[in-house]
C-alpha angles and dihedrals in degrees: 000000000000129000096257092051090049093053094047092051090050093048091045092048092051092047092235129152116232089251093051095049092044088054094050094046093046098244137104121267090237089060090045089052090051092053092049094048091046094239089125125032110219126210120259087248091056092046091053093048089052095046092050090047086057090054098254134112123225124219123184124200134184117229128183114249113227111238098014092101096087094253125096126233089256094055088050090052091051092048088052094047089048091052092049089052092056092065114085118244112215111176130165123230091243125044115230119211138151115264118225113264094013122100096189105094097184093095 
């Protein structure tokens, strides 16, 4: 989401007009309009100030993008399968499990 959309969403959520939010944020309504329409790209500090003036907080988090690591999904699958193959598989010929109603698990 871009800064303009974020500011519009905060203003709309607060139920404020451009003029009212601009006054609360200490800027002009023309500047706020330019931010909202993406004609001007505000700094993060400015975005936070406007969002707070609308009565909201802003949190930013980093999330990894799938596929932007330089490897394809097929490569990831191959790596997982290779890892799985590295673990020993030790299975008995007969599967042991408890039977319902019996407490003796030696069968």
